[in-house]
Gaussian input, Z-matrix of N, CA and C with variables (Angstrom, degrees):
# hf/3-21g

backbone

0 1
 N
 C     1     B1
 C     2     B2     1     A1
 N     3     B3     2     A2     1     D1
 C     4     B4     3     A3     2     D2
 C     5     B5     4     A4     3     D3
 N     6     B6     5     A5     4     D4
 C     7     B7     6     A6     5     D5
 C     8     B8     7     A7     6     D6
 N     9     B9     8     A8     7     D7
 C    10    B10     9     A9     8     D8
 C    11    B11    10    A10     9     D9
 N    12    B12    11    A11    10    D10
 C    13    B13    12    A12    11    D11
 C    14    B14    13    A13    12    D12
 N    15    B15    14    A14    13    D13
 C    16    B16    15    A15    14    D14
 C    17    B17    16    A16    15    D15
 N    18    B18    17    A17    16    D16
 C    19    B19    18    A18    17    D17
 C    20    B20    19    A19    18    D18
 N    21    B21    20    A20    19    D19
 C    22    B22    21    A21    20    D20
 C    23    B23    22    A22    21    D21
 N    24    B24    23    A23    22    D22
 C    25    B25    24    A24    23    D23
 C    26    B26    25    A25    24    D24
 N    27    B27    26    A26    25    D25
 C    28    B28    27    A27    26    D26
 C    29    B29    28    A28    27    D27
 N    30    B30    29    A29    28    D28
 C    31    B31    30    A30    29    D29
 C    32    B32    31    A31    30    D30
 N    33    B33    32    A32    31    D31
 C    34    B34    33    A33    32    D32
 C    35    B35    34    A34    33    D33
 N    36    B36    35    A35    34    D34
 C    37    B37    36    A36    35    D35
 C    38    B38    37    A37    36    D36
 N    39    B39    38    A38    37    D37
 C    40    B40    39    A39    38    D38
 C    41    B41    40    A40    39    D39
 N    42    B42    41    A41    40    D40
 C    43    B43    42    A42    41    D41
 C    44    B44    43    A43    42    D42
 N    45    B45    44    A44    43    D43
 C    46    B46    45    A45    44    D44
 C    47    B47    46    A46    45    D45
 N    48    B48    47    A47    46    D46
 C    49    B49    48    A48    47    D47
 C    50    B50    49    A49    48    D48
 N    51    B51    50    A50    49    D49
 C    52    B52    51    A51    50    D50
 C    53    B53    52    A52    51    D51
 N    54    B54    53    A53    52    D52
 C    55    B55    54    A54    53    D53
 C    56    B56    55    A55    54    D54
 N    57    B57    56    A56    55    D55
 C    58    B58    57    A57    56    D56
 C    59    B59    58    A58    57    D57
 N    60    B60    59    A59    58    D58
 C    61    B61    60    A60    59    D59
 C    62    B62    61    A61    60    D60
 N    63    B63    62    A62    61    D61
 C    64    B64    63    A63    62    D62
 C    65    B65    64    A64    63    D63
 N    66    B66    65    A65    64    D64
 C    67    B67    66    A66    65    D65
 C    68    B68    67    A67    66    D66
 N    69    B69    68    A68    67    D67
 C    70    B70    69    A69    68    D68
 C    71    B71    70    A70    69    D69
 N    72    B72    71    A71    70    D70
 C    73    B73    72    A72    71    D71
 C    74    B74    73    A73    72    D72
 N    75    B75    74    A74    73    D73
 C    76    B76    75    A75    74    D74
 C    77    B77    76    A76    75    D75
 N    78    B78    77    A77    76    D76
 C    79    B79    78    A78    77    D77
 C    80    B80    79    A79    78    D78
 N    81    B81    80    A80    79    D79
 C    82    B82    81    A81    80    D80
 C    83    B83    82    A82    81    D81
 N    84    B84    83    A83    82    D82
 C    85    B85    84    A84    83    D83
 C    86    B86    85    A85    84    D84
 N    87    B87    86    A86    85    D85
 C    88    B88    87    A87    86    D86
 C    89    B89    88    A88    87    D87
 N    90    B90    89    A89    88    D88
 C    91    B91    90    A90    89    D89
 C    92    B92    91    A91    90    D90
 N    93    B93    92    A92    91    D91
 C    94    B94    93    A93    92    D92
 C    95    B95    94    A94    93    D93
 N    96    B96    95    A95    94    D94
 C    97    B97    96    A96    95    D95
 C    98    B98    97    A97    96    D96
 N    99    B99    98    A98    97    D97
 C   100   B100    99    A99    98    D98
 C   101   B101   100   A100    99    D99
 N   102   B102   101   A101   100   D100
 C   103   B103   102   A102   101   D101
 C   104   B104   103   A103   102   D102
 N   105   B105   104   A104   103   D103
 C   106   B106   105   A105   104   D104
 C   107   B107   106   A106   105   D105
 N   108   B108   107   A107   106   D106
 C   109   B109   108   A108   107   D107
 C   110   B110   109   A109   108   D108
 N   111   B111   110   A110   109   D109
 C   112   B112   111   A111   110   D110
 C   113   B113   112   A112   111   D111
 N   114   B114   113   A113   112   D112
 C   115   B115   114   A114   113   D113
 C   116   B116   115   A115   114   D114
 N   117   B117   116   A116   115   D115
 C   118   B118   117   A117   116   D116
 C   119   B119   118   A118   117   D117
 N   120   B120   119   A119   118   D118
 C   121   B121   120   A120   119   D119
 C   122   B122   121   A121   120   D120
 N   123   B123   122   A122   121   D121
 C   124   B124   123   A123   122   D122
 C   125   B125   124   A124   123   D123
 N   126   B126   125   A125   124   D124
 C   127   B127   126   A126   125   D125
 C   128   B128   127   A127   126   D126
 N   129   B129   128   A128   127   D127
 C   130   B130   129   A129   128   D128
 C   131   B131   130   A130   129   D129
 N   132   B132   131   A131   130   D130
 C   133   B133   132   A132   131   D131
 C   134   B134   133   A133   132   D132
 N   135   B135   134   A134   133   D133
 C   136   B136   135   A135   134   D134
 C   137   B137   136   A136   135   D135
 N   138   B138   137   A137   136   D136
 C   139   B139   138   A138   137   D137
 C   140   B140   139   A139   138   D138
 N   141   B141   140   A140   139   D139
 C   142   B142   141   A141   140   D140
 C   143   B143   142   A142   141   D141
 N   144   B144   143   A143   142   D142
 C   145   B145   144   A144   143   D143
 C   146   B146   145   A145   144   D144
 N   147   B147   146   A146   145   D145
 C   148   B148   147   A147   146   D146
 C   149   B149   148   A148   147   D147
 N   150   B150   149   A149   148   D148
 C   151   B151   150   A150   149   D149
 C   152   B152   151   A151   150   D150
 N   153   B153   152   A152   151   D151
 C   154   B154   153   A153   152   D152
 C   155   B155   154   A154   153   D153
 N   156   B156   155   A155   154   D154
 C   157   B157   156   A156   155   D155
 C   158   B158   157   A157   156   D156
 N   159   B159   158   A158   157   D157
 C   160   B160   159   A159   158   D158
 C   161   B161   160   A160   159   D159
 N   162   B162   161   A161   160   D160
 C   163   B163   162   A162   161   D161
 C   164   B164   163   A163   162   D162
 N   165   B165   164   A164   163   D163
 C   166   B166   165   A165   164   D164
 C   167   B167   166   A166   165   D165
 N   168   B168   167   A167   166   D166
 C   169   B169   168   A168   167   D167
 C   170   B170   169   A169   168   D168
 N   171   B171   170   A170   169   D169
 C   172   B172   171   A171   170   D170
 C   173   B173   172   A172   171   D171
 N   174   B174   173   A173   172   D172
 C   175   B175   174   A174   173   D173
 C   176   B176   175   A175   174   D174
 N   177   B177   176   A176   175   D175
 C   178   B178   177   A177   176   D176
 C   179   B179   178   A178   177   D177
 N   180   B180   179   A179   178   D178
 C   181   B181   180   A180   179   D179
 C   182   B182   181   A181   180   D180
 N   183   B183   182   A182   181   D181
 C   184   B184   183   A183   182   D182
 C   185   B185   184   A184   183   D183
 N   186   B186   185   A185   184   D184
 C   187   B187   186   A186   185   D185
 C   188   B188   187   A187   186   D186
 N   189   B189   188   A188   187   D187
 C   190   B190   189   A189   188   D188
 C   191   B191   190   A190   189   D189
 N   192   B192   191   A191   190   D190
 C   193   B193   192   A192   191   D191
 C   194   B194   193   A193   192   D192
 N   195   B195   194   A194   193   D193
 C   196   B196   195   A195   194   D194
 C   197   B197   196   A196   195   D195
 N   198   B198   197   A197   196   D196
 C   199   B199   198   A198   197   D197
 C   200   B200   199   A199   198   D198
 N   201   B201   200   A200   199   D199
 C   202   B202   201   A201   200   D200
 C   203   B203   202   A202   201   D201
 N   204   B204   203   A203   202   D202
 C   205   B205   204   A204   203   D203
 C   206   B206   205   A205   204   D204
 N   207   B207   206   A206   205   D205
 C   208   B208   207   A207   206   D206
 C   209   B209   208   A208   207   D207
 N   210   B210   209   A209   208   D208
 C   211   B211   210   A210   209   D209
 C   212   B212   211   A211   210   D210
 N   213   B213   212   A212   211   D211
 C   214   B214   213   A213   212   D212
 C   215   B215   214   A214   213   D213
 N   216   B216   215   A215   214   D214
 C   217   B217   216   A216   215   D215
 C   218   B218   217   A217   216   D216
 N   219   B219   218   A218   217   D217
 C   220   B220   219   A219   218   D218
 C   221   B221   220   A220   219   D219
 N   222   B222   221   A221   220   D220
 C   223   B223   222   A222   221   D221
 C   224   B224   223   A223   222   D222
 N   225   B225   224   A224   223   D223
 C   226   B226   225   A225   224   D224
 C   227   B227   226   A226   225   D225

   B1=1.3940
   B2=1.4966
   B3=1.3812
   B4=1.4290
   B5=1.5469
   B6=1.2316
   B7=1.5073
   B8=1.4766
   B9=1.3295
   B10=1.4730
   B11=1.5381
   B12=1.3433
   B13=1.4665
   B14=1.4843
   B15=1.3530
   B16=1.4445
   B17=1.5395
   B18=1.2898
   B19=1.5078
   B20=1.5612
   B21=1.2420
   B22=1.4694
   B23=1.5161
   B24=1.3363
   B25=1.4621
   B26=1.4317
   B27=1.3586
   B28=1.4348
   B29=1.5254
   B30=1.3236
   B31=1.4144
   B32=1.4985
   B33=1.3265
   B34=1.4682
   B35=1.4657
   B36=1.3030
   B37=1.4791
   B38=1.5478
   B39=1.3564
   B40=1.4338
   B41=1.5233
   B42=1.2989
   B43=1.5368
   B44=1.5211
   B45=1.3781
   B46=1.4613
   B47=1.5069
   B48=1.3746
   B49=1.4695
   B50=1.5329
   B51=1.3208
   B52=1.4843
   B53=1.5220
   B54=1.3441
   B55=1.4806
   B56=1.5668
   B57=1.2560
   B58=1.4645
   B59=1.4145
   B60=1.3556
   B61=1.4355
   B62=1.4982
   B63=1.3032
   B64=1.5537
   B65=1.5046
   B66=1.3414
   B67=1.5496
   B68=1.4922
   B69=1.3247
   B70=1.3984
   B71=1.5298
   B72=1.2975
   B73=1.4290
   B74=1.5804
   B75=1.3136
   B76=1.4964
   B77=1.5211
   B78=1.3360
   B79=1.5308
   B80=1.5286
   B81=1.3001
   B82=1.4613
   B83=1.5776
   B84=1.3237
   B85=1.4880
   B86=1.4851
   B87=1.2900
   B88=1.4417
   B89=1.4493
   B90=1.3674
   B91=1.4446
   B92=1.5138
   B93=1.3992
   B94=1.4398
   B95=1.5551
   B96=1.3003
   B97=1.4649
   B98=1.5446
   B99=1.2992
   B100=1.5616
   B101=1.4854
   B102=1.2498
   B103=1.4922
   B104=1.5837
   B105=1.3385
   B106=1.3991
   B107=1.5353
   B108=1.3090
   B109=1.4597
   B110=1.5180
   B111=1.3442
   B112=1.4837
   B113=1.5233
   B114=1.3254
   B115=1.3932
   B116=1.5429
   B117=1.2775
   B118=1.5179
   B119=1.5194
   B120=1.2983
   B121=1.3434
   B122=1.5548
   B123=1.2481
   B124=1.5254
   B125=1.5453
   B126=1.3829
   B127=1.4833
   B128=1.5570
   B129=1.2857
   B130=1.4631
   B131=1.5558
   B132=1.3103
   B133=1.4486
   B134=1.4454
   B135=1.3652
   B136=1.4887
   B137=1.5162
   B138=1.3335
   B139=1.4771
   B140=1.5102
   B141=1.3547
   B142=1.4378
   B143=1.4661
   B144=1.3532
   B145=1.4760
   B146=1.4653
   B147=1.3695
   B148=1.4855
   B149=1.5574
   B150=1.2737
   B151=1.4882
   B152=1.5181
   B153=1.3323
   B154=1.5026
   B155=1.5750
   B156=1.3486
   B157=1.4046
   B158=1.5662
   B159=1.3301
   B160=1.4474
   B161=1.5128
   B162=1.3613
   B163=1.4723
   B164=1.5627
   B165=1.3790
   B166=1.4442
   B167=1.4843
   B168=1.3792
   B169=1.4687
   B170=1.5349
   B171=1.3161
   B172=1.4898
   B173=1.5531
   B174=1.3518
   B175=1.3597
   B176=1.5585
   B177=1.3249
   B178=1.5056
   B179=1.4940
   B180=1.3593
   B181=1.4396
   B182=1.4778
   B183=1.3100
   B184=1.6094
   B185=1.4714
   B186=1.3380
   B187=1.4741
   B188=1.5590
   B189=1.2699
   B190=1.4456
   B191=1.5612
   B192=1.3866
   B193=1.4385
   B194=1.5487
   B195=1.3083
   B196=1.4823
   B197=1.5416
   B198=1.3654
   B199=1.4621
   B200=1.5871
   B201=1.3021
   B202=1.4519
   B203=1.4903
   B204=1.3262
   B205=1.4476
   B206=1.5289
   B207=1.3082
   B208=1.5050
   B209=1.4950
   B210=1.2215
   B211=1.5201
   B212=1.5840
   B213=1.2606
   B214=1.4648
   B215=1.4880
   B216=1.2865
   B217=1.4775
   B218=1.5032
   B219=1.3411
   B220=1.4355
   B221=1.5671
   B222=1.3241
   B223=1.4731
   B224=1.5374
   B225=1.3553
   B226=1.4515
   B227=1.5157
   A1=107.54
   A2=116.91
   A3=127.02
   A4=112.28
   A5=117.57
   A6=122.52
   A7=112.97
   A8=115.88
   A9=119.28
   A10=107.31
   A11=116.27
   A12=124.27
   A13=111.12
   A14=119.42
   A15=119.42
   A16=113.16
   A17=117.65
   A18=121.91
   A19=110.78
   A20=115.50
   A21=118.65
   A22=108.34
   A23=118.79
   A24=124.64
   A25=111.08
   A26=119.93
   A27=119.42
   A28=109.44
   A29=114.79
   A30=122.30
   A31=109.66
   A32=117.07
   A33=124.57
   A34=111.11
   A35=117.41
   A36=119.08
   A37=111.48
   A38=118.47
   A39=120.51
   A40=112.49
   A41=118.51
   A42=121.42
   A43=113.28
   A44=115.01
   A45=118.97
   A46=118.61
   A47=114.49
   A48=120.18
   A49=111.64
   A50=119.23
   A51=119.99
   A52=110.85
   A53=116.81
   A54=121.25
   A55=105.65
   A56=118.07
   A57=126.48
   A58=111.30
   A59=118.27
   A60=125.41
   A61=115.18
   A62=114.93
   A63=120.95
   A64=108.52
   A65=114.06
   A66=121.17
   A67=108.58
   A68=118.61
   A69=122.28
   A70=109.32
   A71=117.78
   A72=122.66
   A73=111.26
   A74=115.52
   A75=118.95
   A76=106.94
   A77=117.58
   A78=123.30
   A79=108.45
   A80=118.93
   A81=123.19
   A82=106.24
   A83=115.87
   A84=118.92
   A85=112.11
   A86=123.20
   A87=128.81
   A88=112.51
   A89=119.97
   A90=123.10
   A91=116.22
   A92=116.89
   A93=121.04
   A94=107.01
   A95=114.83
   A96=122.24
   A97=112.91
   A98=114.80
   A99=118.31
   A100=112.42
   A101=120.63
   A102=122.62
   A103=114.04
   A104=117.52
   A105=120.55
   A106=111.46
   A107=117.68
   A108=120.25
   A109=109.97
   A110=113.77
   A111=117.19
   A112=107.83
   A113=114.27
   A114=118.86
   A115=108.68
   A116=119.34
   A117=126.01
   A118=108.06
   A119=119.09
   A120=123.96
   A121=114.26
   A122=117.62
   A123=125.48
   A124=112.80
   A125=112.99
   A126=115.89
   A127=112.82
   A128=118.43
   A129=128.01
   A130=113.15
   A131=118.06
   A132=120.37
   A133=112.37
   A134=118.00
   A135=118.74
   A136=107.38
   A137=116.70
   A138=121.90
   A139=111.67
   A140=115.79
   A141=125.86
   A142=107.56
   A143=118.25
   A144=120.90
   A145=108.98
   A146=116.10
   A147=122.86
   A148=105.05
   A149=115.09
   A150=124.61
   A151=108.22
   A152=116.32
   A153=122.47
   A154=107.96
   A155=117.94
   A156=121.26
   A157=112.38
   A158=115.98
   A159=116.89
   A160=111.55
   A161=116.53
   A162=117.58
   A163=112.96
   A164=115.92
   A165=121.80
   A166=110.63
   A167=115.91
   A168=120.82
   A169=108.84
   A170=113.17
   A171=116.92
   A172=105.24
   A173=117.36
   A174=124.87
   A175=109.62
   A176=114.82
   A177=120.13
   A178=105.55
   A179=114.57
   A180=121.74
   A181=109.22
   A182=112.83
   A183=116.12
   A184=105.06
   A185=116.63
   A186=121.71
   A187=108.23
   A188=120.03
   A189=123.51
   A190=112.95
   A191=119.33
   A192=121.19
   A193=111.96
   A194=116.53
   A195=115.50
   A196=107.03
   A197=113.70
   A198=118.99
   A199=109.12
   A200=120.65
   A201=119.94
   A202=108.97
   A203=115.18
   A204=121.25
   A205=113.55
   A206=114.20
   A207=119.52
   A208=113.48
   A209=118.88
   A210=123.33
   A211=105.06
   A212=112.99
   A213=117.93
   A214=115.48
   A215=116.95
   A216=122.71
   A217=112.79
   A218=117.27
   A219=119.05
   A220=116.05
   A221=113.78
   A222=117.62
   A223=112.98
   A224=117.24
   A225=119.53
   A226=117.14
   D1=136.76
   D2=179.86
   D3=-64.47
   D4=143.34
   D5=173.16
   D6=-67.95
   D7=133.08
   D8=-179.52
   D9=-81.42
   D10=118.93
   D11=-173.66
   D12=-107.26
   D13=8.54
   D14=178.65
   D15=-64.93
   D16=146.89
   D17=178.35
   D18=-59.76
   D19=138.86
   D20=176.36
   D21=-110.70
   D22=139.60
   D23=178.36
   D24=-109.60
   D25=133.52
   D26=178.20
   D27=-78.31
   D28=132.77
   D29=176.50
   D30=-127.17
   D31=159.57
   D32=176.28
   D33=-119.50
   D34=125.79
   D35=-179.53
   D36=-62.27
   D37=125.38
   D38=-178.71
   D39=-70.98
   D40=-11.76
   D41=179.80
   D42=-92.62
   D43=-46.77
   D44=-175.89
   D45=-116.70
   D46=-13.56
   D47=176.42
   D48=90.21
   D49=2.22
   D50=-178.17
   D51=-65.80
   D52=127.31
   D53=177.84
   D54=-79.10
   D55=134.97
   D56=176.36
   D57=-149.91
   D58=-178.81
   D59=-177.10
   D60=-128.72
   D61=141.77
   D62=-177.36
   D63=-137.98
   D64=145.04
   D65=170.41
   D66=-93.34
   D67=163.73
   D68=174.56
   D69=-68.28
   D70=143.69
   D71=175.56
   D72=-78.54
   D73=176.59
   D74=177.19
   D75=-66.79
   D76=-37.69
   D77=-178.92
   D78=-66.55
   D79=-40.01
   D80=178.89
   D81=-62.62
   D82=-44.65
   D83=175.94
   D84=-58.10
   D85=-34.58
   D86=-178.06
   D87=-80.08
   D88=-6.55
   D89=177.60
   D90=105.68
   D91=-3.97
   D92=177.22
   D93=-86.86
   D94=85.24
   D95=-167.86
   D96=-73.81
   D97=-15.13
   D98=175.93
   D99=-101.55
   D100=15.47
   D101=-167.28
   D102=-105.14
   D103=8.96
   D104=-179.11
   D105=-88.95
   D106=155.27
   D107=173.84
   D108=-153.43
   D109=165.79
   D110=-174.42
   D111=-170.26
   D112=168.20
   D113=177.89
   D114=-118.78
   D115=135.49
   D116=-178.91
   D117=-60.51
   D118=133.60
   D119=177.55
   D120=-71.71
   D121=-18.38
   D122=-177.89
   D123=-95.37
   D124=-58.33
   D125=-173.39
   D126=-102.26
   D127=-9.53
   D128=-175.50
   D129=68.32
   D130=20.06
   D131=175.95
   D132=-66.67
   D133=144.95
   D134=-176.25
   D135=-92.66
   D136=126.45
   D137=-174.70
   D138=-118.65
   D139=146.91
   D140=165.81
   D141=-87.69
   D142=127.43
   D143=177.21
   D144=-107.02
   D145=122.54
   D146=-171.38
   D147=-114.24
   D148=120.82
   D149=177.99
   D150=-91.52
   D151=131.40
   D152=176.38
   D153=-112.20
   D154=101.81
   D155=-174.53
   D156=-64.71
   D157=-29.50
   D158=-175.64
   D159=-68.88
   D160=-37.40
   D161=178.86
   D162=-104.16
   D163=0.74
   D164=-179.67
   D165=55.17
   D166=49.33
   D167=-178.57
   D168=-133.61
   D169=164.71
   D170=179.51
   D171=-133.76
   D172=140.16
   D173=177.08
   D174=-122.25
   D175=154.05
   D176=177.10
   D177=-113.46
   D178=136.63
   D179=175.89
   D180=-127.29
   D181=158.89
   D182=175.54
   D183=-65.03
   D184=137.27
   D185=-175.23
   D186=-57.96
   D187=-41.14
   D188=-174.28
   D189=-68.49
   D190=-24.12
   D191=-172.70
   D192=-94.83
   D193=-3.34
   D194=-173.20
   D195=-82.84
   D196=131.19
   D197=179.61
   D198=-117.86
   D199=131.22
   D200=178.05
   D201=-59.62
   D202=145.99
   D203=-177.91
   D204=-98.95
   D205=7.94
   D206=175.36
   D207=-143.52
   D208=159.13
   D209=-175.46
   D210=-66.15
   D211=140.70
   D212=175.98
   D213=101.90
   D214=-2.65
   D215=179.48
   D216=85.76
   D217=-166.64
   D218=-175.70
   D219=-60.43
   D220=-33.09
   D221=-176.10
   D222=-108.94
   D223=9.95
   D224=-179.30
   D225=-87.14

């Protein structure tokens, strides 16, 4: 199997503080910067992964606290 060479972004679990790494999702690559998600490898908390193209960084937020920043929801 070929080695995965995609860029990894450091994220911090908003529930337990565990530092971990994530790659951009297919939706992130398509420009839906708020459309990523993942599960913490430590506490299993469900996180929203938000990519910021201006700073080329990713942050993790509690799934329940994420609010869309435009009318129509995440995909509107």
